[in-house]
C-alpha positions in Angstrom: 3.3 -11.0 -7.6 0.5 -13.5 -7.8 -1.9 -12.9 -10.7 -4.8 -13.2 -8.3 -3.5 -10.5 -6.0 -5.8 -7.5 -5.7 -5.1 -4.7 -8.2 -4.5 -1.3 -6.8 -4.7 2.3 -8.2 -2.3 4.6 -6.2 -3.6 8.2 -6.4 -1.4 11.1 -5.1 1.3 8.5 -5.1 4.2 10.7 -4.2 7.5 8.9 -3.7 5.8 5.5 -3.8 5.8 4.3 -0.2 2.2 3.2 -0.4 3.2 1.0 -3.3 6.2 -0.2 -1.4 3.9 -1.3 1.5 1.6 -3.1 -1.0 4.4 -5.2 -2.4 3.8 -9.0 -2.0 0.2 -8.3 -0.9 -1.5 -6.3 -3.7 -0.4 -5.3 -7.2 -0.1 -1.6 -8.0 -1.1 -1.4 -11.6 -1.2 2.3 -12.0 -0.1 5.4 -10.1 -0.4 9.2 -10.4 1.1 12.4 -9.0 1.6 15.9 -10.2 5.0 16.5 -8.6 8.0 15.8 -10.9 10.5 15.2 -8.1 8.2 12.7 -6.3 7.4 11.1 -9.6 11.1 10.6 -10.2 11.4 8.8 -6.8 8.4 6.7 -7.6 9.6 5.6 -11.0 13.2 5.0 -9.7 11.8 2.6 -7.0 8.9 1.1 -8.9 10.0 0.9 -12.5 7.6 -1.9 -13.3 4.5 0.2 -12.4 2.7 2.5 -14.9 3.1 6.0 -13.6 1.3 9.1 -15.0 2.7 12.5 -14.2 -0.3 14.9 -14.4 -2.8 16.8 -12.4 -5.7 14.6 -11.2 -8.0 17.3 -12.6 -6.9 16.3 -16.1 -7.7 12.6 -15.7 -10.8 10.8 -17.0 -12.2 7.8 -15.1 -12.9 5.9 -18.2 -9.2 5.9 -19.0 -8.1 4.2 -15.8 -7.3 0.5 -15.6 -9.7 -1.7 -13.8 -8.8 -2.3 -10.2 -10.0 -3.8 -6.9 -8.7 -1.1 -4.6 -8.3 2.7 -5.0 -6.0 4.4 -2.6 -5.9 8.2 -2.2 -3.5 10.1 0.0 -4.9 13.5 -1.1 -3.1 16.7 -0.1 -3.3 17.7 3.6 -2.2 21.3 3.5 -5.7 22.7 4.1 -6.4 20.2 6.9 -3.2 20.1 8.9 -3.0 21.9 12.2 0.1 23.5 10.8 -1.7 24.6 7.6 -4.3 27.2 6.8 -7.3 24.9 7.9 -9.3 25.9 4.8 -10.8 22.4 4.7 -12.0 20.3 1.9 -13.3 23.3 -0.1 -9.8 24.7 -0.4 -7.7 24.2 -3.5 -5.2 21.6 -2.4 -7.2 19.3 -0.1 -10.2 19.9 -2.3 -8.6 17.6 -4.8 -10.4 14.9 -2.9 -13.5 15.8 -5.0 -11.5 15.2 -8.2 -10.8 11.7 -7.0 -14.5 11.2 -6.4 -15.2 12.5 -9.9 -13.0 9.8 -11.3 -14.9 7.2 -9.3 -18.1 8.5 -10.8 -16.7 8.3 -14.3 -15.3 4.8 -14.0 -17.2 2.1 -15.9 -16.5 -0.3 -13.0 -15.7 1.1 -9.6 -13.2 -0.5 -7.3 -14.9 -2.5 -4.5 -12.6 -1.2 -1.9 -11.5 2.4 -1.2 -8.7 3.6 1.1 -8.0 7.2 2.1 -5.1 8.5 4.1 -4.7 12.0 5.6 -3.7 13.9 8.7 -5.8 13.6 11.8 -6.7 17.3 11.4 -9.3 16.1 9.0 -11.3 14.8 11.9 -11.7 18.2 13.5 -11.5 20.4 10.4 -14.6 22.7 10.3 -15.8 21.2 13.6 -15.8 17.7 12.1 -18.0 18.7 9.2 -15.3 18.0 6.6 -14.9 14.4 7.8 -18.7 13.9 7.8 -19.0 15.2 4.3 -16.2 12.9 3.2 -17.9 9.8 4.7 -21.4 10.8 3.4 -20.0 11.3 -0.1 -18.7 7.8 -0.1 -22.0 6.4 1.3 -23.9 8.2 -1.4 -21.8 6.3 -4.0 -22.8 2.9 -2.5 -20.0 2.3 0.0 -20.0 1.4 3.6 -17.3 3.4 5.5 -15.1 2.8 8.4 -12.5 5.4 9.7 -9.5 4.6 11.9 -6.5 6.5 13.4 -3.3 4.5 13.4 0.1 5.8 14.6 3.2 4.6 12.9 4.9 4.3 16.3 3.6 0.8 16.6 6.3 -0.2 14.0 8.9 2.6 13.7 10.4 5.1 16.2 8.4 8.0 14.9 5.2 9.6 16.3 3.0 9.8 13.2 -0.7 9.4 13.8 -2.8 9.4 10.6 -6.4 9.0 9.6 -7.2 6.0 7.4 -10.7 5.6 5.9 -11.5 2.2 4.4 -14.8 1.9 2.4 -16.2 -1.2 0.9 -19.0 -1.7 -1.7 -22.4 -2.5 -0.3 -23.3 -6.1 -0.9 -20.0 -7.5 0.6 -20.3 -9.3 3.9 -17.7 -7.7 6.1 -19.0 -8.9 9.4 -15.8 -11.0 10.0 -13.8 -7.8 10.0 -16.1 -5.6 12.2 -16.6 -5.1 15.9 -19.8 -3.9 17.6 -18.3 -1.0 19.3 -15.3 1.4 18.8 -11.9 -0.1 19.7 -8.2 0.9 19.8 -8.5 2.3 16.2 -11.1 4.9 17.2 -10.0 7.9 19.3 -12.5 10.1 21.1 -12.2 13.0 18.6 -12.8 10.5 15.8 -15.8 9.0 17.5 -17.3 12.5 17.9 -16.8 13.1 14.2 -18.8 10.1 13.1 -21.2 10.0 16.1 -24.0 11.4 13.8 -23.3 8.9 11.0 -25.3 5.8 12.0 -23.9 3.5 9.2 -20.2 3.8 10.3 -18.3 0.5 10.3 -16.0 -0.2 13.3 -13.2 -2.1 11.6 -11.7 -4.7 14.0 -8.0 -5.3 13.4 -5.5 -7.1 15.6 -3.7 -4.9 18.1 0.0 -4.6 17.2 2.2 -6.5 19.6 5.6 -6.7 17.8 8.5 -4.8 19.4 9.6 -1.7 17.5 13.2 -0.4 17.3 14.2 2.7 19.3 15.4 5.8 17.6 19.0 5.0 18.7 18.7 1.7 16.8 18.2 3.4 13.4 20.7 6.3 13.8 23.8 6.6 11.6 26.2 7.3 14.4 29.1 8.1 12.0 27.1 10.8 10.0 28.8 14.2 9.8 27.8 16.6 12.6 27.4 20.4 12.8 30.3 22.7 13.9 30.6 22.9 17.6 29.5 26.5 17.8 26.1 25.5 16.2 25.8 22.7 18.7 26.4 25.2 21.5 23.7 27.4 20.0 21.2 24.6 19.9 22.0 23.6 23.5 21.4 27.2 24.6 17.8 26.9 23.2 16.9 23.8 25.3 14.4 24.9 27.9 15.3 24.5 31.6 13.0 21.6 32.3 14.6 19.7 29.4 18.1 20.6 30.4 17.5 18.8 33.7 16.6 15.7 31.7 20.0 15.6 29.9 22.3 16.7 32.8 24.7 14.1 34.2 24.6 11.6 31.4 27.1 8.7 31.7 30.4 9.7 29.9 30.8 6.2 28.4 27.3 6.0 26.7 25.6 7.3 23.6 22.2 8.9 23.6 20.2 10.8 21.0 17.4 13.4 21.6 15.4 14.7 18.7 13.9 18.2 18.8 12.1 20.9 16.9 12.6 24.6 17.2 9.5 26.3 18.5 8.5 29.8 19.6 7.1 29.8 23.1 6.1 33.1 24.8 8.0 35.0 22.2 11.2 33.1 22.7 12.8 30.4 20.4 13.4 27.1 22.1 14.5 23.6 21.1 12.0 21.2 22.5 13.4 17.7 22.9 11.8 14.2 23.1 12.8 11.6 25.7 10.6 8.7 24.7 12.9 7.1 22.1 10.8 8.4 19.3 11.4 11.0 16.6 8.7 13.7 16.1 6.5 13.5 13.0 8.5 14.0 9.9 7.4 17.0 7.7 8.5 18.5 4.4 11.6 20.6 4.7 10.2 24.0 3.8 11.2 26.1 6.8 13.4 26.2 9.9 10.7 25.0 12.2 10.1 21.9 10.0 13.7 20.7 10.4 14.1 18.1 13.1 17.5 18.3 14.9 19.3 15.6 16.8 21.2 16.4 19.9 23.7 13.5 20.3 25.5 12.7 23.5 28.5 10.8 22.2 30.5 9.4 25.1 31.0 12.6 27.0 30.6 15.2 24.2 27.6 16.9 22.7 27.1 16.8 19.0 24.3 17.9 16.8 23.0 17.6 13.2 19.8 17.2 11.1 18.2 13.8 10.6 19.9 12.2 7.6 17.8 11.2 4.6 18.5 7.5 5.2 17.3 7.9 8.8 14.2 9.6 7.5 13.6 6.6 5.2 14.1 4.2 8.1 11.6 6.2 10.2 9.1 5.7 7.4 9.8 2.0 7.3 11.2 2.2 3.8 13.4 -0.7 2.8 17.2 -0.2 2.9 17.1 -0.7 -0.8 14.9 2.3 -1.3 16.7 4.7 -3.6 17.1 8.3 -2.4 18.4 11.5 -4.1 21.7 13.1 -3.4 19.7 16.3 -2.7 18.9 16.5 1.0 15.6 18.5 0.7 14.3 16.4 -2.2 14.8 13.2 -0.2 13.6 14.6 3.1 10.4 15.9 1.4 9.9 12.6 -0.3 9.8 10.9 3.2 8.1 13.7 5.2 5.2 13.8 2.8 4.6 10.0 2.5 2.8 7.2 4.2 4.7 4.9 6.6 5.3 1.5 4.9 4.5 -0.8 7.8 1.1 0.9 8.3 0.2 0.2 4.7 1.4 -3.4 5.0 -0.7 -3.8 8.1 -3.8 -2.5 6.4 -3.2 -4.4 3.2 -2.7 -7.7 5.0 -5.4 -7.5 7.6 -8.1 -5.6 5.7 -7.7 -4.3 2.2 -6.7 -7.5 0.4 -9.1 -9.7 2.4 -12.0 -7.3 1.6 -11.1 -7.2 -2.1 -11.4 -11.0 -2.3 -14.8 -11.3 -0.6 -17.7 -12.2 -2.8 -20.6 -9.8 -3.5 -23.9 -10.7 -1.9 -26.9 -8.4 -2.7 -28.6 -9.6 0.5 -25.9 -8.1 2.8 -26.5 -4.4 2.0 -29.7 -4.3 4.1 -27.9 -5.6 7.2 -28.4 -3.1 10.1 -25.4 -1.2 11.4 -24.5 -1.7 15.1 -25.8 0.9 17.5 -23.2 3.5 18.5 -22.4 5.0 21.8 -19.3 7.1 22.5 -16.6 4.9 24.1 -13.8 6.3 26.4 
């Protein structure tokens, strides 16, 4: 790592995939998480990085190393559509305010901030949670730009996430901005910031690179479930999906991911047919487990996604060290940030912003006028 590379603090670091994505672009100088299992993954895969296992509530800003970028993937449980929707005032997602406290206590604040969370933050409390988040950053002297980026641009997984990048006032970011919303700004996101006149519209290159299909990352020789369990899963496939998988060629291999759902009081296994896995989650319940129905040259097989497949779906390197415990490894991936998305942001926005000079004349530049784009 070049000594001039931007220095990064990785909060709520989990299993370390953010730091993996930062490799070769930024230098993670310090990381923190409260979970022992995730901390073990982090330290096993990033032994050179200082890692502190502790609650963020116990930390003091004056004790943190100086850095150019602060990244926070704070807990999403109170913001997720699958969670309790308690919002930013709830105990878990409310740890965002502890991260802000550390910013306030720091002798020298990072010039760039990056926040990652579920897209439910955009609509939580009618969008008010997002607005309070952005305003809290603006009050601390930052200009703020939100984006929604789906990992499916790089990996065969549907994983849309909200990314908020804020930069200190006095840095000329015009080369990285557009006048109007673009591919990074969904309609719900635009509604959330429509009353915030100082919002930045980050302008990043659209992703053109081809991505692998789910079948490309599958471990075809992985152990499968007993045939009776496969038959049980097949019986849960709804009729309209059964029609999609009827009459497959006997000499081919296909894979169809699916989650069990309750529809109209009946349990079903809903499949995908677009070559993508559904969004990985933590393995806490039956509905969170993603099954694969595999057509293997004339025979149906089934199994859970393997931990190595989960790592590939997150864009983790093949060298990433996993645990022998299935749930530990699956949770480490399901509760992480996709590596290529981090790489994309680090290369095209975070590192360039961190290297820009401060200019006190820039802070008065007027923000572009906003009108909702389709």
